[in-house]
C-alpha positions in Angstrom: -74.7 86.0 89.1 -76.5 82.8 90.0 -79.6 83.8 88.1 -77.5 84.5 84.9 -76.1 81.0 85.1 -79.6 79.5 85.4 -80.8 81.6 82.5 -77.8 80.4 80.4 -78.5 76.8 81.2 -82.2 77.3 80.2 -81.2 78.9 76.9 -78.7 76.3 75.9 -81.3 73.6 74.9 -83.3 76.2 73.0 -80.2 77.3 71.2 -79.4 73.7 70.4 -82.9 73.1 69.1 -82.8 76.2 67.0 -79.7 74.8 65.3 -81.4 71.6 64.1 -83.5 71.1 60.9 -86.3 68.7 59.7 -86.9 67.0 56.5 -90.2 65.4 55.5 -91.8 64.3 52.3 -93.9 61.9 50.3 -92.6 58.9 48.3 -94.5 57.8 45.2 -94.2 55.8 42.0 -96.2 55.6 38.8 -98.6 53.3 40.6 -99.1 55.3 43.8 -97.6 55.7 47.2 -94.6 53.6 48.0 -95.1 52.3 51.5 -92.4 51.5 54.1 -89.6 52.8 52.0 -86.3 53.4 53.8 -84.9 56.9 54.0 -81.4 57.6 55.2 -79.0 60.5 55.3 -75.8 58.9 54.0 -72.9 58.5 56.5 -75.0 59.7 59.5 -77.3 58.2 62.2 -80.4 59.9 60.9 -83.1 57.9 59.0 -86.7 56.9 59.0 -89.3 54.6 57.3 -92.2 55.8 55.3 -95.7 55.0 56.5 -98.6 53.4 54.6 -99.2 56.6 52.7 -95.5 56.9 51.7 -94.9 59.8 54.0 -91.8 60.2 56.3 -90.3 62.7 58.7 -86.8 63.0 60.1 -86.2 65.7 62.8 -83.3 66.8 65.0 -80.8 66.9 62.1 -77.8 69.2 62.4 -77.8 71.9 59.8 -75.6 71.2 56.8 -75.4 69.5 53.4 -76.4 65.8 53.0 -77.0 63.1 50.5 -80.5 61.5 51.2 -80.7 57.9 50.1 -84.2 56.3 49.5 -84.7 52.6 48.9 -87.6 50.2 48.7 -88.1 46.7 47.5 -89.1 46.6 43.8 -87.8 50.2 43.1 -84.6 51.7 41.8 -82.8 53.5 44.8 -82.9 57.3 44.7 -80.4 59.8 45.9 -81.0 63.6 46.3 -78.8 66.4 47.7 -80.2 68.4 50.6 -79.0 71.8 52.1 -80.6 72.0 55.5 -80.8 75.3 57.4 -81.2 75.7 61.1 -84.8 75.9 62.4 -86.3 75.2 59.0 -88.3 72.2 57.6 -87.3 71.0 54.1 -90.2 69.3 52.2 -89.4 66.9 49.3 -91.4 64.8 46.9 -89.7 61.8 45.7 -90.8 59.5 42.8 -89.2 56.2 42.4 -88.9 54.0 39.3 -90.2 50.5 39.6 -87.7 47.7 38.8 -89.6 44.6 39.8 -93.1 45.5 40.9 -94.0 42.0 41.8 -91.6 42.0 44.7 -94.0 44.2 46.8 -97.2 44.7 44.9 -100.7 44.5 46.4 -102.0 40.9 46.6 -105.4 39.5 47.8 -105.2 35.8 47.8 -103.3 35.1 51.0 -105.7 36.9 53.4 -108.7 37.7 51.2 -107.9 41.3 51.8 -105.4 43.7 50.0 -102.0 43.4 51.4 -98.5 44.4 50.2 -96.8 41.1 49.4 -93.9 41.6 51.8 -96.3 42.5 54.5 -98.6 39.5 54.1 -98.4 36.9 56.9 -99.1 34.3 54.1 -96.3 34.0 51.4 -97.8 34.9 48.0 -95.9 34.5 44.7 -96.9 36.6 41.7 -96.7 35.6 38.0 -97.3 38.6 35.7 -97.4 39.5 32.1 -93.7 40.3 32.1 -92.9 36.6 32.8 -95.5 35.4 30.2 -93.7 37.8 27.7 -90.1 36.8 28.5 -90.8 33.1 28.3 -93.1 33.3 25.3 -95.9 31.7 27.2 -99.0 32.1 25.2 -101.3 30.3 27.6 -101.6 30.0 31.4 -100.4 26.4 31.4 -97.2 27.4 29.6 -96.4 30.1 32.1 -97.1 28.4 35.4 -94.0 26.2 35.3 -92.0 29.4 35.8 -92.9 29.6 39.4 -91.3 27.9 42.4 -92.9 24.7 43.6 -95.2 24.4 40.5 -95.0 21.9 37.7 -97.2 21.5 34.6 -97.7 17.9 33.6 -99.0 16.4 30.3 -100.9 13.2 31.0 -102.2 12.0 27.6 -100.4 11.3 24.4 -103.5 11.7 22.4 -105.5 14.6 23.7 -102.7 16.2 25.8 -104.8 16.9 28.9 -102.8 18.6 31.6 -102.6 19.0 35.3 -100.9 21.4 37.7 -98.9 19.9 40.4 -98.0 22.0 43.5 -95.5 20.8 46.2 -95.6 17.3 44.8 -99.4 16.9 44.9 -101.7 16.1 42.0 -104.0 18.6 40.3 -107.0 17.9 42.4 -105.2 19.1 45.5 -104.9 22.7 44.1 -107.7 25.2 44.3 -108.0 27.2 41.1 -109.7 30.6 41.4 -110.8 33.0 38.7 -110.9 36.6 40.2 -110.9 34.9 43.7 -113.8 32.7 42.9 -113.6 28.9 42.8 -115.5 28.3 39.5 -112.6 26.6 37.8 -114.1 23.0 38.1 -112.6 19.5 37.8 -113.9 19.3 34.2 -112.3 22.7 33.3 -109.0 21.5 34.9 -108.6 18.9 32.2 -107.9 21.4 29.5 -108.7 24.8 30.9 -105.2 25.9 31.9 -104.3 25.6 28.2 -107.5 27.3 27.1 -106.8 30.5 29.1 -104.8 32.9 26.9 -102.0 34.9 28.6 -103.3 38.2 27.2 -106.4 38.1 29.3 -104.3 37.8 32.5 -103.3 40.8 34.7 -101.4 38.5 37.2 -101.5 35.1 38.8 -101.3 34.9 42.6 -99.9 31.7 44.0 -100.2 30.5 47.6 -98.2 27.3 48.2 -99.2 25.0 51.1 -102.5 24.8 53.0 -102.5 28.5 54.0 -105.6 29.3 51.8 -108.1 26.8 53.4 -110.5 29.8 53.8 -111.4 29.2 50.1 -112.9 25.7 50.9 -112.2 22.2 49.6 -109.2 21.1 47.6 -106.8 23.8 48.7 -104.5 21.3 50.4 -101.4 21.8 48.0 -102.2 25.5 47.5 -104.2 28.0 45.6 -103.8 29.7 42.2 -105.7 32.9 41.7 -106.1 34.1 38.1 -106.7 37.9 38.1 -108.0 39.1 34.8 -106.9 42.4 33.2 -108.5 45.6 34.6 -108.3 48.7 32.5 -106.0 51.4 33.8 -105.8 53.7 30.8 -107.2 53.8 27.3 -105.1 51.7 24.9 -105.1 48.8 22.6 -102.5 46.0 21.9 -102.3 43.7 18.9 -99.9 40.8 18.7 -99.3 37.8 16.4 -97.0 34.8 16.9 -96.2 32.1 14.3 -94.3 29.0 15.5 -93.3 25.6 13.9 -93.1 22.6 16.2 -90.6 19.9 15.6 -90.0 21.2 12.0 -93.5 20.0 10.8 -96.5 21.5 12.8 -97.5 25.2 12.6 -99.0 27.0 15.6 -100.5 30.4 14.9 -101.6 32.8 17.7 -103.4 36.2 17.4 -104.2 38.3 20.4 -105.9 41.7 20.8 -106.6 43.8 23.9 -108.7 47.0 24.0 -109.0 49.2 27.1 -111.3 52.2 27.5 -111.3 54.5 30.6 -113.3 57.7 31.0 -111.7 61.0 31.9 -112.9 60.9 35.5 -111.2 57.5 35.9 -114.3 56.1 37.6 -115.4 53.7 34.8 -113.6 51.5 32.3 -113.8 48.3 30.3 -111.1 45.9 29.0 -111.7 43.6 26.1 -109.5 40.7 25.1 -109.6 38.2 22.2 -107.4 35.4 21.2 -107.3 32.9 18.3 -105.1 29.9 18.1 -104.7 27.3 15.3 -102.2 24.5 15.8 -101.5 21.5 13.6 -101.1 18.0 15.0 -97.5 16.9 15.5 -96.4 13.2 15.1 -93.1 12.7 17.0 -92.3 9.1 15.9 -93.8 9.1 12.4 -96.2 6.2 13.2 -99.2 8.0 11.9 -100.6 8.9 15.4 -100.2 12.4 16.9 -98.4 13.2 20.1 -99.7 16.7 19.9 -103.3 17.0 18.9 -104.8 19.5 16.3 -106.0 22.5 18.3 -108.3 25.4 17.4 -109.2 27.8 20.1 -111.2 31.1 20.1 -111.5 33.1 23.4 -113.2 36.4 24.0 -114.0 38.3 27.2 -114.2 41.5 29.1 -113.6 43.1 32.5 -115.4 46.3 33.5 -115.6 48.5 36.5 -117.8 51.4 37.6 -117.2 53.7 40.7 -120.4 55.6 41.4 -118.8 57.2 44.4 -115.3 57.2 46.0 -116.5 54.5 48.4 -118.3 52.2 46.0 -117.2 50.0 43.1 -118.9 47.4 40.9 -116.9 45.0 38.8 -118.3 42.7 36.1 -116.3 40.2 34.0 -116.9 37.4 31.7 -115.5 35.4 28.8 -116.3 32.6 26.4 -114.1 29.7 25.1 -114.7 27.6 21.9 -112.1 24.9 21.5 -111.6 21.9 19.2 -109.0 19.3 19.8 -108.4 16.2 17.8 -105.7 13.7 18.3 -104.9 10.1 17.0 -104.8 9.1 13.4 -106.7 10.0 10.2 -107.3 13.5 11.5 -108.8 14.5 8.1 -111.8 12.2 8.7 -114.5 12.0 11.3 -113.2 10.9 14.6 -115.2 7.6 14.6 -113.5 6.5 11.4 -110.1 6.5 12.9 -108.0 3.5 14.2 -107.6 5.4 17.5 -108.8 8.9 18.2 -109.8 11.5 20.9 -112.0 14.3 19.8 -113.3 17.2 21.9 -115.4 20.3 21.3 -115.7 22.5 24.3 -118.0 25.6 24.6 -117.5 27.4 27.9 -119.0 30.6 29.2 -117.8 32.2 32.5 -118.8 35.4 34.3 -118.9 37.0 37.6 -119.5 40.3 39.5 -118.3 42.0 42.7 -119.8 44.9 44.5 -117.8 46.5 47.2 -118.3 49.3 49.6 -115.7 51.2 51.8 -116.9 53.3 54.7 -115.7 56.8 54.9 -114.0 56.3 58.2 -111.8 53.5 56.7 -112.8 51.0 59.3 -115.5 48.9 57.6 -115.7 47.2 54.1 -118.1 44.8 52.7 -118.5 43.0 49.3 -121.2 41.0 47.7 -120.1 38.6 44.8 -121.2 35.9 42.6 -119.8 33.8 39.7 -120.9 31.1 37.3 -119.6 28.9 34.5 -121.4 26.7 32.0 -119.6 24.0 29.9 -120.9 21.9 27.1 -118.7 19.2 25.6 -119.1 16.8 22.7 -116.4 14.2 22.8 -115.2 11.0 21.2 -112.8 8.4 22.6 -112.5 5.3 20.5 -110.4 2.6 18.9 -111.2 0.7 15.8 -114.1 2.9 14.9 -115.9 2.0 18.2 -119.0 3.9 19.1 -117.2 6.0 21.6 -119.3 9.2 21.4 -120.3 11.0 24.6 -121.8 14.3 25.9 -120.8 16.4 28.8 -122.7 19.1 30.8 -121.1 21.0 33.7 -122.3 24.2 35.3 -121.4 25.9 38.5 -122.9 28.7 40.5 -121.1 30.5 43.4 -122.1 33.4 45.5 -121.3 35.0 48.8 -120.7 38.0 50.9 -117.7 39.3 53.0 -117.4 41.9 55.7 -114.3 43.5 57.1 -113.9 45.6 60.2 -110.6 47.2 61.2 -109.8 48.2 64.8 -106.8 50.5 64.8 -106.4 50.2 68.6 -106.6 46.5 69.2 -104.3 45.4 72.2 -101.7 48.0 71.2 -101.9 47.3 67.4 -104.3 47.1 64.5 -106.6 44.2 63.6 -108.7 43.6 60.5 -111.6 41.1 61.3 -113.0 39.3 58.3 -116.2 37.3 58.2 -118.4 35.9 55.5 -120.4 33.1 54.0 -120.6 31.5 50.5 -122.2 28.7 48.6 -121.2 26.8 45.6 -123.3 24.5 43.5 -121.8 22.3 40.9 -123.4 19.7 38.5 -121.4 17.4 36.3 -122.9 15.0 33.8 -120.6 12.9 31.5 -121.7 9.8 29.7 -120.5 7.4 27.0 -123.2 4.7 26.6 -121.1 2.3 24.7 -118.6 2.1 27.6 -121.2 2.1 30.4 -119.5 5.3 31.5 -121.6 7.7 33.5 -120.8 10.5 35.9 -124.0 12.2 37.2 -122.9 14.3 40.2 -124.4 17.3 42.0 -122.5 18.8 44.8 -123.2 21.7 47.2 -120.6 23.3 49.3 -121.5 25.9 51.9 -118.9 27.7 54.0 -118.7 30.2 56.7 -115.3 31.8 57.6 -113.9 34.0 60.3 -110.4 35.6 60.3 -108.3 37.9 62.5 -105.4 39.7 60.7 -103.6 41.3 63.7 -100.7 43.7 63.2 -99.4 43.2 66.7 -96.5 45.7 66.1 -94.8 47.1 63.0 -92.7 43.9 63.0 -95.2 41.2 63.9 -98.5 40.1 62.2 -100.5 37.1 63.3 -103.2 35.7 60.9 -105.7 33.2 62.4 -109.0 32.0 61.0 -111.3 29.1 60.6 -113.8 27.9 58.1 -116.8 25.6 58.6 -117.7 23.5 55.5 -120.7 21.5 54.6 -120.4 19.3 51.6 -123.0 17.2 50.0 -120.9 14.0 50.1 -119.7 14.6 53.7 -122.1 13.8 56.5 -120.5 16.2 59.1 -119.3 19.7 59.3 -115.6 19.9 58.4 -113.7 22.6 60.2 -110.4 23.9 58.5 -108.5 26.2 60.8 -105.2 28.0 59.9 -102.7 30.1 61.8 -99.9 32.1 60.1 -97.4 34.7 61.3 -94.7 36.9 59.9 -91.8 38.6 61.7 -90.3 41.5 59.8 -86.6 42.1 60.5 -86.1 45.6 59.3 -87.2 46.2 55.7 -85.2 43.5 54.2 -86.2 40.2 55.9 -89.4 38.5 56.7 -89.8 35.1 58.6 -93.1 33.3 58.1 -94.6 30.2 59.5 -98.0 28.7 59.2 -100.3 25.6 60.1 -103.5 24.7 58.4 -105.9 21.8 58.2 -107.6 21.0 54.9 -109.9 18.5 53.3 -110.8 17.1 49.9 -114.4 16.0 49.3 -115.1 12.5 47.8 -116.2 13.3 44.4 -115.1 12.9 40.8 -111.9 14.7 39.8 -110.4 15.8 36.5 -108.5 12.5 36.0 -111.8 10.5 36.6 -113.4 12.4 33.6 -110.6 11.3 31.2 -110.7 8.0 29.3 -107.3 6.7 28.3 -106.2 4.0 25.8 -104.2 1.1 27.1 -103.0 -2.1 25.3 -105.8 -2.2 22.6 -108.6 -1.1 24.9 -109.6 1.8 27.1 -108.9 2.6 30.7 -111.7 3.7 32.9 -111.6 5.2 36.5 -114.4 4.5 38.8 -115.0 6.0 42.3 -115.4 3.7 45.2 -119.0 4.0 46.6 -117.5 4.0 50.1 -115.0 6.8 49.4 -114.8 9.2 52.2 -113.2 12.7 52.6 -109.4 13.0 52.7 -108.0 15.4 55.3 -104.6 17.0 55.7 -102.3 18.9 58.1 -99.9 21.3 56.6 -96.9 23.2 58.1 -94.8 25.8 56.2 -91.9 27.9 57.4 -90.0 30.3 55.3 -87.5 33.2 55.2 -87.7 35.9 52.6 -84.7 38.3 52.1 -84.5 41.2 49.6 -81.9 43.9 49.6 -81.8 47.0 47.4 -78.6 48.9 46.8 -77.6 51.8 44.5 -77.2 49.5 41.5 -78.6 46.2 42.5 -81.5 44.4 44.0 -81.0 40.9 45.2 -82.8 38.4 47.3 -83.7 34.9 48.2 -86.4 32.8 49.7 -86.3 29.4 51.5 -89.5 27.6 52.1 -89.9 24.4 54.0 -93.1 22.4 53.7 -94.6 19.3 55.4 -98.1 17.9 54.5 -99.6 14.9 56.2 -102.5 13.3 54.3 -105.0 11.1 56.1 -107.2 8.5 54.2 -105.4 9.6 51.0 -107.0 9.0 47.7 -105.2 6.4 45.5 -105.8 4.7 42.2 -105.5 0.9 42.2 -106.0 -1.5 39.1 -108.9 -4.0 39.8 -108.8 -5.9 36.5 -110.8 -5.6 33.3 -114.5 -5.5 32.4 -116.4 -7.9 30.2 -115.1 -6.0 27.2 -111.5 -6.3 28.2 -111.2 -2.7 29.3 -108.9 -1.8 32.1 -110.6 -0.8 35.4 -109.0 1.6 37.9 -110.7 2.3 41.3 -110.2 5.5 43.3 -110.3 4.6 46.9 -109.0 5.6 50.3 -105.5 4.2 50.7 -104.3 5.1 54.2 -101.9 8.0 55.0 -99.0 9.6 53.2 -96.5 12.3 53.7 -95.2 15.1 51.3 -92.2 17.1 52.5 -89.5 19.2 51.1 -87.9 22.6 50.5 -88.1 25.2 47.8 -85.3 27.6 47.2 -85.7 30.8 45.1 -83.1 33.4 44.1 -83.4 36.8 42.3 -81.1 39.5 41.3 -81.4 42.7 39.2 -78.2 44.6 38.4 -78.8 48.1 37.1 -81.4 47.0 34.6 -78.6 45.3 32.7 -79.0 41.8 34.0 -81.8 40.1 35.8 -82.1 36.4 37.1 -85.0 34.7 38.8 -84.8 31.0 39.6 -86.2 28.4 41.9 -85.8 24.7 42.7 -87.8 22.3 44.7 -86.3 19.2 46.5 -89.0 16.9 47.9 -90.2 13.5 49.0 -93.6 12.1 48.5 -94.4 8.6 50.1 -97.4 6.6 51.1 -97.3 4.8 54.4 -98.1 1.5 52.7 -97.5 0.3 49.0 -100.2 1.1 46.4 -100.9 -1.6 43.9 -101.1 0.5 40.7 -101.0 -2.7 38.6 -102.6 -6.1 39.2 -99.5 -7.8 37.9 -96.8 -5.7 39.4 -95.8 -5.1 43.0 -97.1 -1.9 44.7 -94.9 1.1 45.5 -94.9 3.6 48.3 -93.5 6.4 46.0 -95.9 8.7 44.4 -96.2 8.1 40.7 -95.3 10.8 38.2 -93.8 12.9 40.9 -90.1 13.9 40.6 -88.1 14.6 43.8 -86.4 17.6 42.0 -87.9 20.2 39.7 -87.3 23.9 39.1 -87.0 26.8 36.6 -84.8 29.9 35.7 -85.3 33.1 33.8 -82.3 35.2 32.8 -82.9 38.5 31.1 -80.2 40.9 29.5 -81.2 44.6 29.2 -84.8 44.0 30.5 -85.8 47.7 30.1 -83.9 48.4 26.9 -85.0 48.4 23.3 -83.1 45.1 22.7 -83.8 42.4 25.1 -82.5 38.9 25.4 -84.2 36.3 27.6 -83.0 32.8 28.3 -85.3 30.5 30.4 -85.6 26.9 31.3 -87.5 24.3 33.2 -85.8 21.4 35.0 -87.6 18.1 35.7 -85.9 15.3 37.7 -86.4 11.5 37.4 -89.9 10.2 38.4 -91.6 6.8 38.3 -94.0 6.6 35.3 -96.4 3.5 34.9 -96.4 1.8 31.5 -99.2 -0.6 30.9 -98.5 -3.6 28.7 -100.2 -4.4 25.3 -98.5 -1.9 23.0 -95.9 -3.2 20.4 -92.8 -4.2 22.3 -94.3 -3.8 25.7 -95.7 -7.4 26.7 -96.4 -6.5 30.4 -96.8 -3.7 32.8 -93.5 -1.8 33.7 -92.6 0.9 36.2 -90.3 3.2 34.2 -87.9 5.8 35.6 -87.8 8.8 33.4 -84.6 10.7 32.6 -83.6 14.1 33.7 -85.0 16.9 31.4 -83.6 20.4 31.1 -85.8 22.4 28.7 -84.0 25.6 27.6 -85.5 28.6 25.7 -84.2 31.7 24.0 -86.1 34.9 23.1 -84.7 38.0 21.3 -86.8 41.1 21.1 -86.4 44.6 19.7 -88.7 47.6 20.0 -88.9 50.2 17.1 -90.4 53.5 17.5 -92.8 54.6 14.8 -92.1 58.4 14.8 -95.2 59.5 13.0 -97.5 58.3 15.8 -94.8 58.1 18.5 -95.6 54.5 19.4 -93.6 51.3 19.7 -93.6 48.1 17.5 -91.8 45.1 19.1 -90.4 42.3 16.9 -89.3 38.9 18.5 -87.9 35.6 17.5 -86.7 32.7 19.4 -86.6 28.9 20.1 -88.3 26.9 22.8 -86.8 23.6 24.0 -83.7 24.5 21.9 -81.8 21.2 22.6 -85.0 19.1 21.9 -85.3 17.6 25.3 -88.3 15.5 24.5 -89.5 12.0 25.3 -87.9 9.4 22.9 -89.9 6.3 23.7 -93.5 7.0 22.9 -95.6 3.9 22.2 -96.4 3.3 18.6 -99.6 2.3 16.8 -103.2 2.2 17.9 -102.6 0.0 20.9 -100.4 2.4 22.6 -100.7 3.3 26.3 -101.8 6.9 25.9 -101.0 7.8 29.4 -97.3 6.8 29.0 -96.1 10.4 28.4 -93.7 12.5 30.4 -91.2 15.3 30.1 -91.6 18.6 28.3 -94.9 19.4 26.6 -93.4 20.1 23.1 -90.2 19.3 21.1 -87.9 22.0 19.7 -90.1 25.0 18.5 -89.0 28.0 16.5 -91.1 31.1 16.5 -91.4 34.7 15.4 -93.7 37.4 16.7 -94.8 41.1 16.6 -96.6 43.3 19.1 -98.0 46.7 18.7 -99.4 48.9 21.5 -101.2 52.3 21.0 -102.0 54.6 23.9 
């Protein structure tokens, strides 16, 4: 009897085991495996998370019928019915539909390695072609303002040069990369963001704060990485847009993209071309333009070749030819005008990257190089002065990077990254009549080491350091960083980072621009004793994204603090013998920038989608800066609002008829206004009003049945309520730097787009 009882006790677990079932499978989308998706059997305790290959398995399930619910950030949730039998394994294949791929797509900028955005220990925002399209942004400069913490600023009434401000810091504090290479120089930053057409851009990755110091100098405010289009399939796209600005100036844009990919998918090339022709716009009818005449032709390509599964070679390049002419008498040569700025740019850029992945998946190396060459003929003059000048600028950059992944490092996985790179830059800019000369050669060498340690599935710690040697700095500059992310389930990530950065003492984009002020010109000189500026940055953020059956919603809160030491400032030092204003770039002590950026996003069942962001900040010098020789100094950063943000609302984003409403908000800021123009007897520090620039776009897709392809027609208005500066200076003696607010007045447009696969 006893032995029967023992046998029964032994068989009971086996019988219990035999009555359970297992379900396993793979989760994919149109772009590949969906990593870390959440899989749940509704109204039960059973669930699992997919791994890096999109695979999952749930065992020990009681036999019966279930509804399996699959969700992942950036994808529409999926439900499937399962009938599980005892002792059997059910295998399923699930394909999810992308809703907002930018939420968790692969990014490279934060860590110099490929990482899912939500897994990255460094927060990375992504601006893709979808946003460019919804906001009718034809150039990079028009689209960047639809990102949190970023603001595009126009700084010249005559030529309209622009700069990107991140987290309240000026353009020279942001590192601009093209395909992860820092060949976007100070000279290119003057007009380059407007010269890059949106149709050449695959996506733009943005890292705010000092978390990308591994890229070298000038990454104090953050890094913007412009990734050009890589062909995925053979297709071509043609588009045309026609706009009228302020009811008087036409702006025509033509774009073309052609992709060719072979059948084996191991080679492809993407071509793009863009032509823009914009008339000058005179806002106050004084005969002098507020938007210059602009003609731009851009052409480029991006190609790849994979000789084996482990090797890949990428080559890219493009050329830009641009003419811009502002002032008056634009139908005559520039030196016959009462006041004029004239620029002809010829720019060629290119680069290559060769990468090798070992078969064991543990090692990877890449060898890369990039170069750019710019030639510029320019005129800046008043009363037919001899203001002609010539500019030459070329940059060479090359390096190598090696990665090694240890899958058993102190209980986790660690990817070690090391590498070295060198950049040479030469800038020559001269106007003999003004005794203006920039003749500068710089060399920047860097060696970097990084540890990307997945301590556990929930914790990742990123640490690294870069040693920098710059021509104009006598010592080695070390820029360390430390970042971490804690993942609370699949919905929430907490991040924190610390980084030290530096900015070398050299000529920046604003130093290469000559402005008009009070009947003369304004020149910036660099102090011969200028030394490097250093920084310490701290960022902390929480990122929450929650998918449900009909809705994806989320928010991000990001707090930032940057302390600048020996901060660069501009002070007026008087006039030269010709009466021209002199400004000196010098070290001005310390300053602090701090604030918080709030982002929100929601997508309801592909019917309604909202993305928005607002930044609240404070930027102050420790001691007042004397921007004017006749006006008291101020501790507040000039041209820096304490509040700015954006929003994009889309109705029916995946339907044939789409409506997009977008806007940019710019709070008050202090704008210097130098005296000498009519009605402006002396220097004034002006507080600008609040601007809310609103845009509307309507688009409809037709299907051409004979070829089964789509044609999209669109129409809309930008700055629909004409939120535009009302107090521009008039006449030839205007202060051309007295410009603020939106970059254009009310603009109506129509467009069409045709894509053939």
